[in-house]
C-alpha positions in Angstrom: 9.3 -3.4 10.3 10.0 -7.0 10.7 9.5 -6.3 14.7 6.5 -4.6 14.0 5.1 -8.1 12.6 6.0 -10.0 15.2 5.4 -8.3 18.8 3.2 -11.2 20.0 0.3 -8.4 20.4 0.3 -7.5 16.8 1.1 -11.0 16.0 -2.3 -12.6 17.5 -3.7 -10.0 16.2 -2.8 -10.7 12.6 -3.7 -14.1 13.2 -7.3 -13.7 13.6 -7.3 -10.7 11.2 -6.1 -13.6 8.6 -8.8 -16.0 9.9 -11.5 -13.5 9.3 -9.8 -12.2 5.6 -10.6 -15.8 4.7 -13.7 -15.8 6.1 -14.9 -13.2 4.3 -13.3 -14.4 1.0 -15.1 -17.6 1.0 -18.7 -15.8 1.7 -19.5 -15.5 -2.2 -22.2 -18.1 -2.9 -20.1 -18.8 -6.4 -17.1 -21.0 -5.8 -15.2 -19.5 -8.7 -15.5 -16.2 -6.9 -14.4 -17.0 -3.9 -11.3 -19.8 -5.5 -10.2 -16.2 -7.2 -10.3 -14.2 -3.7 -8.3 -17.0 -2.1 -5.8 -17.3 -4.8 -5.7 -13.5 -4.1 -5.1 -13.2 -0.6 -3.1 -16.3 0.0 -0.5 -14.8 -2.6 1.9 -13.5 0.2 2.0 -9.7 1.4 3.5 -8.6 4.9 0.0 -7.3 5.8 1.4 -4.5 7.2 -1.8 -2.4 6.6 -3.7 -4.3 8.9 -0.5 -4.7 11.7 -0.8 -0.7 11.6 -4.6 -0.6 12.3 -3.8 -3.3 15.0 -0.4 -0.6 16.7 -2.9 2.4 16.1 -5.7 0.9 18.0 -2.7 -0.7 20.8 -1.1 2.1 21.3 -4.4 4.0 22.1 -5.6 1.4 24.5 -8.2 -0.4 22.9 -6.7 -4.1 22.7 -7.6 -5.5 19.2 -11.3 -7.2 20.0 -13.7 -8.5 16.9 -14.3 -5.1 16.0 -10.7 -3.7 15.4 -10.1 -6.9 13.8 -12.7 -7.0 11.3 -11.6 -3.0 10.7 -8.2 -4.6 10.0 -9.2 -7.1 7.5 -11.3 -4.8 5.5 -8.3 -2.6 4.7 -6.5 -5.9 3.9 -9.8 -6.7 1.6 -9.1 -3.3 0.3 -5.8 -3.1 -0.8 -6.0 -6.8 -1.9 -9.2 -6.1 -4.5 -7.2 -2.9 -5.0 -3.8 -4.6 -6.5 -6.4 -6.9 -8.6 -7.5 -3.8 -10.4 -3.7 -2.6 -10.8 -2.5 -6.3 -12.5 -5.5 -5.9 -14.6 -4.6 -2.4 -15.7 -1.0 -3.5 -16.1 -1.9 -6.8 -17.7 0.8 -8.0 -15.0 1.0 -11.7 -15.7 3.4 -12.1 -12.1 3.2 -10.7 -8.6 5.5 -11.5 -5.5 6.6 -14.4 -8.1 3.7 -15.9 -8.9 1.2 -15.4 -11.5 -1.2 -12.7 -11.1 -5.2 -13.4 -11.0 -5.8 -12.1 -14.3 -3.4 -13.9 -16.2 -5.4 -17.0 -14.6 -8.7 -16.4 -15.2 -8.8 -14.3 -17.2 -9.2 -10.1 -17.5 -13.5 -9.9 -17.2 -13.5 -12.6 -13.6 -10.6 -11.0 -12.5 -12.5 -7.1 -12.8 -15.4 -8.7 -10.8 -13.7 -10.7 -8.3 -11.3 -7.7 -7.2 -15.0 -5.5 -7.4 -16.4 -7.8 -4.7 -13.5 -7.7 -2.9 -13.8 -4.0 -2.3 -17.5 -4.6 -1.8 -17.1 -7.4 1.2 -14.5 -5.1 3.0 -17.3 -1.8 2.9 -20.4 -4.2 3.9 -18.1 -6.0 6.5 -17.1 -2.7 8.0 -20.6 -1.2 8.4 -22.1 -4.6 9.8 -19.3 -5.7 11.8 -17.6 -2.6 13.0 -18.8 1.2 12.6 -20.7 3.2 10.1 -17.7 6.2 11.0 -15.1 3.2 10.0 -17.4 2.1 7.5 -17.5 5.9 6.0 -13.5 6.1 6.4 -13.2 3.0 4.0 -15.5 4.1 1.6 -14.1 7.6 1.4 -10.8 5.6 1.2 -11.7 3.5 -2.5 -13.0 7.1 -3.7 -9.3 8.5 -3.5 -8.0 5.0 -4.6 -9.7 5.8 -8.0 -8.6 9.2 -8.2 -4.9 8.3 -7.2 -5.0 5.8 -9.8 -7.2 8.0 -13.0 -4.7 10.7 -11.9 -1.6 8.5 -13.0 -3.0 6.4 -15.9 -4.3 10.8 -16.4 -0.3 11.5 -16.6 1.1 8.6 -18.6 4.0 9.4 -21.2 3.6 12.8 -19.8 6.8 14.4 -20.2 5.7 17.4 -18.2 4.2 16.1 -16.0 5.0 17.6 -12.0 6.4 16.0 -9.1 3.4 17.6 -7.3 1.2 15.6 -10.0 3.1 12.2 -8.6 2.3 13.2 -5.2 -0.7 13.8 -5.7 -1.7 10.7 -7.3 0.5 8.5 -5.0 -1.7 9.9 -2.0 -4.7 8.9 -3.3 -3.2 5.7 -5.0 -1.1 4.5 -2.0 -1.3 6.7 1.0 -4.6 7.4 1.7 -5.2 3.5 2.6 -2.2 4.0 5.2 -4.0 6.9 6.6 -7.6 4.7 6.7 -5.3 2.2 8.2 -4.3 4.2 11.4 -7.2 6.4 11.1 -10.2 2.9 11.5 -7.5 1.7 14.7 -8.3 4.9 16.3 -11.4 5.3 15.7 -12.2 1.8 17.1 -10.3 3.1 20.5 -12.6 5.9 20.2 -9.6 8.0 20.5 -9.9 11.5 20.6 -10.2 13.8 17.3 -7.0 15.1 17.2 -5.3 11.7 18.2 -7.1 10.8 15.2 -5.5 13.6 13.0 -2.0 13.4 14.2 -1.9 8.7 13.3 -4.1 9.5 10.3 -1.1 11.8 9.1 1.1 9.2 10.2 -0.4 6.7 8.2 -0.3 9.2 5.1 3.1 10.3 5.6 4.3 6.6 5.8 2.6 5.5 2.7 3.7 8.3 0.7 7.4 6.7 1.9 6.1 3.3 1.3 4.9 3.9 -2.6 8.1 6.1 -3.3 10.3 3.2 -2.2 8.9 1.0 -3.8 9.0 3.0 -6.8 12.7 3.0 -6.8 12.8 -0.2 -6.2 11.2 -1.0 -10.0 13.9 1.0 -10.6 17.0 -0.3 -8.8 16.3 -3.6 -8.0 16.7 -7.1 -9.4 14.2 -9.0 -10.9 14.8 -11.5 -8.5 14.2 -9.7 -5.5 11.6 -7.5 -6.5 9.4 -10.7 -7.8 8.2 -9.0 -11.2 10.7 -7.1 -14.3 12.1 -4.4 -13.3 12.0 -1.2 -15.0 7.8 -1.6 -15.2 6.7 2.0 -14.6 9.0 3.3 -17.7 7.5 0.4 -20.0 4.1 1.7 -18.9 5.2 5.5 -19.3 5.1 6.3 -15.5 7.3 9.1 -14.5 7.3 8.0 -10.9 8.4 10.5 -8.5 12.0 9.2 -8.0 12.9 9.8 -12.2 10.6 13.3 -11.7 13.0 13.7 -8.5 16.1 12.7 -10.4 16.1 15.2 -12.6 17.0 13.2 -15.5 15.7 13.9 -18.9 14.0 10.7 -20.0 12.0 10.3 -23.0 9.2 7.1 -22.5 7.2 5.7 -25.3 4.7 3.7 -25.9 6.5 -0.1 -27.3 9.6 0.9 -26.0 12.6 -2.1 -26.0 14.2 -3.7 -23.9 17.1 -2.2 -25.1 15.6 1.4 -24.3 14.5 0.5 -20.4 17.6 -0.6 -20.0 19.9 2.6 -21.3 17.0 4.4 -19.5 17.8 2.7 -15.9 21.6 3.1 -16.6 21.1 7.0 -17.3 18.7 7.0 -13.5 21.1 4.6 -11.5 23.8 6.8 -12.4 22.1 10.1 -11.5 21.9 11.6 -7.6 17.9 9.4 -7.7 18.7 7.5 -4.9 20.5 9.4 -2.5 17.5 11.9 -3.8 14.9 9.9 -3.1 16.0 8.8 0.2 17.0 12.1 1.8 13.2 13.2 0.9 11.7 10.2 2.2 14.3 11.0 6.0 12.1 14.2 5.6 8.3 11.9 5.5 9.7 10.0 8.3 10.8 12.5 10.6 7.5 14.1 9.3 5.5 11.1 10.9 7.1 10.7 13.7 6.6 14.2 15.0 2.5 14.1 14.1 2.9 11.1 15.8 0.5 11.5 19.3 1.7 10.4 23.1 2.0 7.0 23.5 2.1 5.4 26.6 2.7 2.2 26.4 6.6 2.2 25.6 7.3 -0.9 23.1 4.3 0.4 20.8 5.7 3.8 21.0 9.0 2.0 20.1 7.7 0.3 17.0 5.9 3.3 15.5 8.9 5.8 16.0 10.8 3.7 14.2 8.6 1.9 11.6 9.4 4.6 9.2 13.3 5.2 9.7 13.4 1.3 9.7 11.7 0.7 6.1 14.1 3.3 4.8 17.1 1.6 6.1 15.4 -2.0 4.6 15.3 -0.5 1.7 18.9 0.5 1.8 19.4 -3.2 2.0 17.7 -4.4 -0.9 20.0 -5.5 -3.4 
């Protein structure tokens, strides 16, 4: 994954994306909103989604011009704005080892700052990229909302199915990875078939990303995770790894630290990790099979290797 981000053409494009993000972030007439957005966009993150947009455009023969850069920046603004809303819903106080926006400025201000970021991304897409790209991003925001709603509707639901969990994470996470690849393909004027193939690749990789992120919440240390472990259990989320494990855990509101620790111990003692990783390997095979013909050997190696490399990176996480 790191190789994708440090490839010269993509690394150079990401520097331009970063500049564009900050220009869009500083465009409010209200200093408080500008400061809030700056707090979020400078809080870390790998910029993986804009990197995928850049890689897709390059793989399909388009250099990262201003339209590609802006489209990639819009994808990241949508992602970051959605994180503000996620933290607000979870009442989280820490992300990536630093205080969340809602913890710093309060729930009401955090809510409108997240809204501002989503709206700004849509406005930049329609005015500075293209109508098709703006339509993709707008439809993706709808999917993000629907995916999050589905998860919220299933909180503390012991009858939640694996299919329901996959449907939720497809909307709340994988849809934006799909969009990142799709807008890169649109900017490259790719054929409808190549656009569809890149979109499928992005969605499958997005599923891997979220499933492993959910698994980390159950297996990683708090230090490596940058936030408390077992948070999904506390929130009542029967995540896909939990459902795949077959372990009968009961999630209730107000679970004590001891109850969370007991549930984590039972899950970790099961075949959850092995089964989840194997499931993700199947998704990785599907993602690679979806890729169109890529003539640039370096970019082909990067995109073909990314899903497996991400799974291997998870295996190395303490």
